[in-house]
Every structure is written in structure tokens, then in C-alpha cells.
BAFI-3210 file (N, C-alpha, C; in Angstrom, 3 decimals, decimal comma, padded with zeros to 6 digits):
// residues 197
n [1|2|3|4|5|6|7|8|9|10|11|12|13|14|15|16|17|18|19|20|21|22|23|24|25|26|27|28|29|30|31|32|33|34|35|36|37|38|39|40|41|42|43|44|45|46|47|48|49|50|51|52|53|54|55|56|57|58|59|60|61|62|63|64|65|66|67|68|69|70|71|72|73|74|75|76|77|78|79|80|81|82|83|84|85|86|87|88|89|90|91|92|93|94|95|96|97|98|99|100|101|102|103|104|105|106|107|108|109|110|111|112|113|114|115|116|117|118|119|120|121|122|123|124|125|126|127|128|129|130|131|132|133|134|135|136|137|138|139|140|141|142|143|144|145|146|147|148|149|150|151|152|153|154|155|156|157|158|159|160|161|162|163|164|165|166|167|168|169|170|171|172|173|174|175|176|177|178|179|180|181|182|183|184|185|186|187|188|189|190|191|192|193|194|195|196|197]
n.u [127,013|127,757|129,785|131,574|132,327|133,546|135,718|137,050|137,719|139,657|141,545|142,352|143,377|145,479|147,040|147,770|149,241|151,383|152,365|152,595|153,822|154,561|155,964|157,237|155,668|156,142|158,839|161,658|164,637|166,299|168,317|171,110|169,897|169,606|171,180|169,326|166,909|163,912|164,385|163,107|163,292|162,160|159,745|157,522|156,396|154,697|155,948|156,593|157,910|159,306|160,175|161,153|161,919|163,893|164,520|165,026|162,504|160,847|160,479|158,246|156,010|156,796|156,475|153,685|153,083|154,066|152,232|149,878|150,624|150,848|148,185|147,021|148,364|147,522|144,737|144,769|145,651|143,487|141,407|142,313|142,332|139,575|138,514|139,739|138,822|136,154|134,276|132,163|130,000|126,711|124,725|122,942|123,559|126,186|127,457|127,064|128,601|131,208|131,395|131,225|133,500|135,479|135,371|136,629|136,121|137,618|140,252|142,295|142,670|143,485|145,924|147,408|147,654|149,151|151,363|154,888|157,495|160,251|162,790|164,321|166,097|167,981|169,436|171,916|172,303|174,477|177,057|178,101|181,116|184,570|184,867|182,442|178,976|176,560|173,817|170,393|168,982|167,448|164,994|164,684|162,538|161,224|158,592|156,923|154,463|153,011|152,116|150,687|149,284|147,599|146,064|144,840|143,307|141,603|140,253|138,800|137,182|135,677|134,201|132,611|131,243|129,801|128,064|126,630|125,314|123,713|122,116|120,807|119,377|117,760|116,300|114,947|113,385|111,771|110,443|108,988|107,396|105,994|104,580|102,993|101,516|100,294|098,631|096,869|095,691|094,424|092,591|091,005|089,988|088,495|086,564|085,246|084,071|082,254|078,872|076,572|073,951]
n.v [-011,571|-013,266|-011,609|-011,777|-014,500|-014,491|-012,746|-014,253|-016,551|-015,506|-014,520|-016,834|-018,312|-016,619|-016,719|-019,413|-019,520|-017,679|-017,953|-020,696|-021,591|-023,122|-025,598|-027,889|-030,952|-033,194|-033,914|-035,493|-037,291|-036,696|-038,063|-036,309|-033,824|-030,231|-027,886|-026,042|-027,292|-028,015|-026,032|-023,569|-020,411|-017,885|-016,667|-015,282|-016,408|-019,154|-022,281|-024,665|-027,723|-029,733|-032,411|-033,810|-036,642|-036,873|-035,197|-031,768|-031,313|-031,746|-029,470|-027,634|-029,354|-029,724|-027,152|-026,993|-029,051|-027,873|-025,778|-027,264|-028,610|-026,398|-025,508|-027,748|-027,643|-025,186|-025,675|-027,792|-026,498|-024,736|-026,617|-027,849|-025,671|-025,066|-027,489|-027,762|-025,484|-024,734|-026,780|-027,298|-025,567|-024,208|-022,495|-022,125|-020,228|-019,510|-022,005|-022,361|-020,240|-020,991|-023,462|-022,702|-021,142|-023,052|-024,429|-023,544|-022,595|-021,030|-021,218|-022,421|-020,572|-018,323|-019,266|-019,782|-017,169|-015,882|-017,393|-017,821|-019,025|-020,026|-021,294|-023,269|-026,034|-027,924|-031,057|-032,837|-036,204|-038,261|-040,418|-043,206|-042,943|-043,125|-041,257|-039,809|-040,499|-042,022|-040,375|-039,826|-038,092|-035,139|-032,735|-030,114|-028,126|-025,138|-023,254|-020,242|-018,524|-015,594|-015,171|-013,021|-012,160|-014,353|-014,147|-011,627|-012,260|-014,222|-012,681|-010,978|-012,896|-013,834|-011,546|-011,289|-013,746|-013,470|-011,331|-012,538|-014,645|-013,189|-011,791|-013,969|-014,952|-012,734|-012,628|-015,058|-014,577|-012,460|-013,787|-015,655|-013,902|-012,660|-014,886|-015,483|-013,089|-013,183|-015,409|-014,431|-012,293|-013,730|-015,210|-013,083|-012,126|-014,326|-014,370|-012,011|-012,731|-014,690|-015,096|-013,422|-014,748]
n.w [232,052|229,802|229,020|231,180|231,045|228,521|228,991|230,915|229,428|227,623|229,451|230,841|228,696|227,906|230,240|230,191|227,799|228,235|230,885|231,593|229,357|226,174|225,725|223,457|223,342|221,942|221,617|220,286|219,624|216,641|214,311|213,236|213,341|213,170|215,456|216,414|216,337|217,880|219,733|221,634|221,706|222,263|224,344|223,492|221,339|219,693|218,937|216,346|215,054|212,469|210,195|207,030|205,134|202,207|199,033|197,879|197,052|199,154|200,607|200,253|200,969|203,634|204,718|204,611|206,420|208,766|209,120|209,598|211,946|213,650|213,749|215,035|217,468|218,561|218,676|220,458|222,797|223,232|223,590|225,951|227,779|227,811|228,753|231,317|232,670|232,068|231,954|233,647|233,348|233,732|232,699|229,688|227,596|228,214|227,968|225,243|224,181|224,988|223,703|220,974|220,906|221,201|218,832|216,075|212,925|211,265|211,985|210,499|208,379|209,841|210,937|208,581|207,664|209,627|210,433|210,578|208,761|210,268|210,041|207,525|206,674|204,508|204,329|202,652|201,426|203,248|203,074|205,043|206,768|207,839|209,871|210,112|210,776|208,661|206,988|206,114|203,238|204,117|205,222|207,481|209,525|211,085|212,598|213,605|215,604|216,682|220,051|220,971|218,675|218,384|220,741|220,302|218,056|219,174|221,090|219,427|218,154|220,388|221,012|218,688|218,770|221,187|220,546|218,471|219,796|221,596|219,747|218,532|220,733|221,285|218,897|219,038|221,289|220,345|218,272|219,762|221,257|219,160|218,199|220,405|220,610|218,137|218,429|220,397|218,986|216,962|218,450|219,377|216,955|216,162|218,186|217,549|215,150|215,778|215,963|218,132|219,981]
ca.u [127,249|128,582|130,977|132,483|132,870|134,460|136,941|137,746|138,315|140,877|142,498|142,902|144,190|146,725|147,831|148,332|150,244|152,563|152,913|152,999|154,635|154,081|157,096|156,799|155,542|156,496|160,274|162,385|165,920|166,353|169,731|171,584|169,086|170,366|171,216|168,151|165,702|163,212|164,817|162,102|164,126|161,434|158,466|156,436|155,949|154,400|156,854|156,398|159,074|159,034|161,162|160,723|162,999|163,828|165,253|164,508|161,056|160,111|160,398|156,857|155,178|157,204|155,803|152,285|153,080|154,256|150,932|148,959|151,072|150,519|146,740|146,779|148,899|146,605|143,476|145,035|145,680|142,105|140,664|142,782|141,834|138,125|138,247|140,179|138,237|134,779|133,480|131,032|129,056|125,296|123,936|122,996|124,260|127,609|127,890|127,098|129,763|132,425|131,385|131,580|134,894|136,384|135,263|136,917|136,198|138,581|141,599|143,211|142,971|144,267|147,287|148,086|147,954|150,032|152,536|156,152|158,452|161,459|163,990|164,250|167,448|168,013|170,712|172,113|172,657|175,890|177,413|178,840|182,559|185,364|184,683|181,041|177,890|175,745|172,499|169,556|168,672|166,351|164,740|164,178|161,913|160,536|157,696|156,483|153,267|152,992|151,070|149,857|148,345|146,590|145,151|144,040|142,345|140,611|139,428|137,866|136,209|134,788|133,290|131,675|130,397|128,874|127,031|125,818|124,459|122,714|121,166|119,983|118,471|116,763|115,446|114,087|112,412|110,813|109,609|108,072|106,457|105,126|103,665|102,014|100,630|099,516|097,570|095,886|094,939|093,586|091,469|090,111|089,298|087,507|085,472|084,491|083,338|081,211|077,636|075,995|072,526]
ca.v [-012,980|-013,664|-010,749|-012,351|-015,756|-014,106|-012,220|-015,368|-017,380|-014,856|-014,439|-018,169|-018,646|-015,832|-017,302|-020,675|-019,265|-016,944|-018,382|-022,097|-021,835|-024,189|-026,417|-028,988|-032,214|-034,318|-033,888|-036,744|-037,119|-037,015|-038,141|-035,272|-032,600|-029,016|-027,544|-025,239|-028,124|-028,072|-024,964|-022,498|-019,368|-016,663|-017,019|-014,531|-017,150|-020,572|-022,934|-026,038|-028,252|-030,962|-032,758|-034,761|-037,309|-036,702|-034,093|-030,414|-031,325|-031,869|-028,171|-027,138|-030,191|-029,470|-025,909|-027,360|-029,811|-026,929|-025,100|-028,234|-028,806|-025,188|-025,574|-028,781|-027,185|-024,147|-026,326|-028,555|-025,548|-024,284|-027,744|-028,029|-024,535|-025,231|-028,656|-027,529|-024,315|-024,404|-027,978|-027,401|-024,464|-024,604|-021,561|-022,517|-019,245|-019,634|-023,244|-022,129|-019,387|-021,795|-024,471|-022,049|-020,707|-024,194|-024,963|-022,410|-023,007|-020,167|-021,350|-022,715|-019,312|-017,498|-019,804|-019,544|-015,747|-015,346|-018,236|-017,422|-020,129|-019,457|-021,895|-024,476|-026,489|-029,202|-031,761|-033,840|-037,549|-038,420|-041,832|-043,540|-042,917|-043,475|-040,259|-039,407|-041,456|-041,728|-039,788|-039,723|-036,748|-034,747|-031,303|-029,734|-026,806|-024,633|-022,133|-019,542|-017,693|-014,697|-015,416|-011,805|-012,172|-015,362|-013,587|-010,586|-012,981|-014,867|-011,613|-010,559|-013,993|-013,837|-010,417|-011,638|-014,844|-012,926|-010,577|-013,502|-015,356|-012,222|-011,563|-015,174|-015,003|-011,669|-013,048|-016,119|-013,951|-011,727|-014,785|-016,194|-012,833|-012,543|-016,024|-015,312|-011,998|-013,661|-016,284|-013,581|-011,560|-014,706|-015,505|-011,918|-012,101|-015,405|-013,933|-010,987|-013,362|-015,576|-014,313|-013,470|-015,133]
ca.w [232,201|228,668|229,070|232,180|230,498|227,444|229,594|231,578|228,382|227,130|230,557|231,091|227,527|228,010|231,321|229,728|226,766|228,674|232,168|231,550|228,171|225,297|225,337|222,599|224,064|221,073|221,355|220,189|218,957|215,228|213,942|212,319|213,410|213,480|216,883|216,767|216,254|219,172|220,632|221,689|222,315|222,576|224,962|222,865|220,160|219,712|217,996|215,881|214,355|211,724|209,176|206,002|204,407|200,767|198,437|198,068|196,750|200,420|201,288|200,268|201,863|205,021|205,126|204,857|207,676|209,873|209,325|210,209|213,328|214,413|213,995|216,045|218,755|219,056|219,028|221,675|223,914|223,453|224,173|227,330|228,552|227,978|229,611|232,695|233,311|231,704|231,697|234,568|233,185|233,774|231,887|228,270|226,751|228,524|227,332|223,795|223,900|225,149|222,644|219,713|221,047|221,041|217,465|215,202|211,523|210,559|212,563|209,402|207,681|210,754|211,013|207,298|207,488|210,673|210,698|209,941|208,681|210,858|209,454|206,709|206,363|203,794|204,449|201,605|201,832|203,593|203,217|206,254|206,567|209,015|210,927|210,240|210,572|207,491|207,279|204,909|202,750|205,007|205,363|208,803|209,533|212,281|212,323|214,810|215,518|217,830|221,043|221,026|217,539|218,697|221,747|219,631|217,207|220,031|221,672|218,370|218,013|221,557|220,853|217,617|219,258|222,193|219,819|217,717|220,751|222,096|218,644|218,401|221,884|221,061|217,788|219,565|222,185|219,520|217,594|220,763|221,556|217,986|218,128|221,485|220,204|217,000|218,955|221,064|217,952|216,269|219,353|219,398|215,673|216,198|219,064|216,829|214,067|216,307|216,173|219,478|219,922]
c.u [128,136|129,877|132,013|133,119|133,873|135,787|137,746|138,400|139,651|141,941|143,156|143,795|145,527|147,632|148,502|149,465|151,526|153,177|153,400|153,930|154,072|155,259|156,577|156,816|156,038|157,972|160,817|163,649|165,798|167,812|170,071|170,788|169,970|170,261|169,972|166,853|165,157|163,727|163,812|162,718|163,370|160,040|157,279|155,827|155,602|155,278|156,317|157,615|158,660|160,185|160,537|161,963|162,788|164,612|164,589|163,018|160,224|159,902|158,956|155,932|155,535|156,544|154,328|152,165|153,224|152,967|149,948|149,333|150,726|149,019|146,428|147,250|147,975|145,277|143,631|145,048|144,260|141,277|141,037|142,259|140,333|137,831|138,583|139,400|136,743|133,888|132,237|130,046|127,624|124,432|124,066|123,753|125,769|128,186|128,037|128,308|131,048|132,521|131,796|133,023|135,836|136,346|135,403|137,098|137,205|140,004|142,648|143,632|143,814|145,719|148,039|148,462|148,989|151,303|153,751|157,066|159,786|162,724|163,600|165,700|167,345|169,407|170,786|172,462|174,149|176,140|178,209|180,326|183,278|185,073|183,209|180,095|177,158|174,419|171,702|169,422|167,407|166,243|164,098|163,557|161,334|159,680|157,256|155,195|153,207|151,819|150,130|148,845|147,258|145,586|144,268|142,941|141,233|139,706|138,379|136,785|135,204|133,752|132,209|130,712|129,375|127,725|126,075|124,832|123,366|121,676|120,247|118,951|117,371|115,784|114,459|113,001|111,356|109,891|108,567|106,989|105,472|104,123|102,606|101,021|099,739|098,376|096,478|095,037|093,992|092,362|090,491|089,333|088,203|086,307|084,603|083,618|082,205|079,969|077,105|074,508|071,795]
c.v [-013,494|-012,875|-011,351|-013,639|-015,444|-013,601|-013,350|-016,287|-016,808|-014,815|-015,789|-018,596|-017,900|-016,395|-018,589|-020,435|-018,661|-017,447|-019,818|-022,378|-022,990|-025,028|-027,601|-030,296|-033,399|-034,321|-035,305|-036,476|-037,534|-036,968|-037,051|-033,977|-031,400|-028,673|-026,769|-026,057|-028,372|-027,065|-023,817|-021,342|-018,120|-017,017|-016,248|-015,258|-018,593|-021,197|-024,294|-026,431|-029,509|-031,229|-033,722|-035,351|-037,099|-035,483|-032,744|-030,308|-031,451|-030,533|-027,667|-028,022|-029,994|-028,190|-026,176|-028,121|-028,878|-026,167|-026,022|-028,474|-027,608|-025,169|-026,565|-028,322|-026,144|-024,783|-027,141|-027,672|-025,092|-025,391|-027,942|-026,920|-024,693|-026,381|-028,354|-026,428|-024,101|-025,626|-028,077|-026,239|-024,986|-023,782|-021,909|-021,535|-019,307|-020,893|-023,063|-021,286|-020,199|-022,851|-023,865|-021,557|-021,862|-024,797|-023,807|-022,874|-022,167|-020,276|-021,599|-021,435|-018,384|-017,964|-019,517|-018,077|-015,231|-016,162|-017,698|-018,645|-019,548|-019,995|-023,117|-024,817|-027,837|-029,805|-032,838|-035,190|-037,603|-039,907|-042,026|-043,580|-043,347|-042,545|-039,969|-040,583|-041,066|-041,117|-039,716|-038,268|-036,309|-033,216|-031,050|-028,344|-026,444|-023,446|-021,538|-018,776|-016,880|-015,019|-014,215|-011,793|-013,220|-014,827|-012,499|-011,226|-013,603|-013,833|-011,149|-011,623|-013,995|-012,723|-010,729|-012,730|-014,349|-012,191|-011,510|-014,225|-014,429|-011,957|-012,765|-015,248|-013,948|-012,062|-014,121|-015,536|-013,191|-012,683|-015,350|-015,165|-012,648|-013,684|-015,931|-014,213|-012,428|-014,555|-015,449|-012,830|-012,496|-015,033|-014,340|-011,829|-013,162|-015,003|-012,893|-011,633|-014,234|-014,730|-014,497|-013,781|-014,649]
c.w [231,070|228,632|230,012|231,678|229,385|227,977|230,240|230,547|227,910|228,221|230,817|229,926|227,582|229,096|230,893|228,739|227,330|229,974|232,133|230,388|227,375|224,805|224,533|223,365|223,236|220,697|221,258|219,393|217,502|214,830|212,935|212,354|213,719|214,968|217,316|216,801|217,653|220,186|220,540|222,448|222,747|223,092|224,371|221,663|220,490|218,616|217,574|215,049|213,605|210,765|208,188|205,360|202,919|200,316|198,673|197,710|198,025|201,134|201,366|201,113|203,349|205,539|205,434|206,177|208,882|210,163|210,030|211,668|214,203|214,739|215,115|217,427|219,375|219,494|220,302|222,913|224,256|224,100|225,637|228,245|228,831|228,938|231,074|233,402|233,077|231,497|232,568|234,476|233,165|232,822|230,395|227,378|226,979|227,873|225,825|223,401|223,957|224,049|221,298|219,727|220,740|219,644|216,472|213,758|210,720|211,091|211,484|208,675|208,551|210,780|209,719|207,123|208,481|210,916|209,940|209,946|209,142|210,196|208,623|206,360|205,674|203,937|203,371|202,217|202,149|203,822|204,496|205,927|207,830|210,178|211,178|210,064|209,293|207,910|205,981|204,471|203,480|205,050|206,730|208,718|210,879|211,856|213,652|214,525|216,804|218,762|221,134|219,876|217,758|219,704|221,152|218,785|218,058|220,714|220,662|218,163|219,153|221,415|219,809|218,083|220,276|221,504|219,082|218,647|221,284|221,007|218,463|219,521|221,721|219,978|218,253|220,460|221,392|218,775|218,544|221,094|220,406|217,926|219,225|221,143|219,060|217,448|219,618|220,047|217,222|217,124|219,385|218,094|215,636|217,062|218,358|215,747|214,564|216,562|217,610|219,360|221,082]
res [m|l|e|a|i|g|i|k|l|i|t|v|l|a|g|f|l|f|e|q|g|l|v|s|m|d|k|f|q|v|a|g|a|p|s|w|y|y|e|e|s|n|n|d|y|i|y|v|f|s|y|k|d|g|g|i|e|t|i|e|p|l|k|t|d|l|c|v|l|m|e|k|k|i|q|g|v|i|d|l|v|v|y|e|n|f|r|n|l|k|e|p|k|e|k|e|l|v|s|q|f|s|k|d|s|n|l|n|l|f|v|k|s|k|i|k|i|e|r|i|v|h|q|d|l|r|e|k|g|l|i|f|k|g|r|p|e|r|t|f|g|s|a|i|l|s|k|k|s|l|l|d|y|q|e|e|r|i|s|i|l|r|e|k|i|v|r|q|k|s|s|t|m|f|d|k|l|d|s|e|l|g|e|d|e|y|e|m|e|m|e|d|e|i|p|q|w]
***
């Protein structure tokens, strides 16, 4: 039962990532943006794009922004997959697996370890002239993360979550059995202690 839900979670996630694609929904024109800005050229990767106004001191904060955007994009995909495909589950263990799948406390660490900053371009301030429009000093960036590495990571998480839920259920069952046996032993001890008249 949990095995089937785990397989379906990964299958649906893979289908969403590779078949539907993850075209950036937040596209908008940015004056003076490089030609590659918002260009998702390889379907094997998840892309994020961002920019910051200011000097070269904006490069490191821009890299941080790209990591945060990647986390949000991945979490958004997971939330959408769960909502569209698993919102009507009845079995408590299945609900628990899906709930834990959708709340990943290590997503930040995964993204930081796997994200690749693809491009960073800093543009200097350009004053308005006869031929060119003026533009502010701005830094543009893009980052990618392999869809395969995300799926591998999620498969590993599903396996760990399934085992954890089964162990918890087994532990609960043993505790219940122990408490029932303990009550029976206590009743037998009490019967032995009661004097017979």
C-alpha cells in the first residue's frame, strides 16, 4: 500500500517535471536584460532567473536569491503534484506519507548542494544618449538544477519515509500489545494474591 503510493508520487512528479516542463511562470520584461534571460534551453534542468539593481556587491545576494527561488519552485511543484493527485486519500498511513513527502525540512540543503549558477552578468550604469536608452547598474543571473538529481533525491526520501512510518506503526502495535499483556498479567497476579475463603 505505501509502496504503491511512493511509486505513484515519484511517477507523477517525474511526469510533471519532464512531460509538462517547468516553464517559468513569472516571466516579465526587464529593460536591458541579456538575451539568455528566461531562456530555458535544456529540458533536463529546472531553471530560475533573477536580477538585482546595484553594483558588483549584488552578486552574492543574487546567488542566494537564486537558491531561494529554486526552493520555492521545487516546493511549488511538489505542492501542485500532491494537491492534484493525492488530496482524496483515505488511509491514514498513506496520508501521513504524502504529508511528510510534501514537507521537506532538508530541501534547502539539497538545493544548496545541487544548484549550479549557470550565468551571472553585471551591467554597468549607462547614461541615456542619442542612440542608447539609459539603464541602471544591474546584475542578472540564472541557475539550474538537474531534474534527475531531484527525482533521485525524492526517491530516497520516499524510501526513508516509508520505513519510518512502518517502524512507527510497528512500535505502536508492540506498545499496544505490551500494554494489553501487562494488564492481563496484572489481573492474574491480583487473582493469585486474593485469598480464597
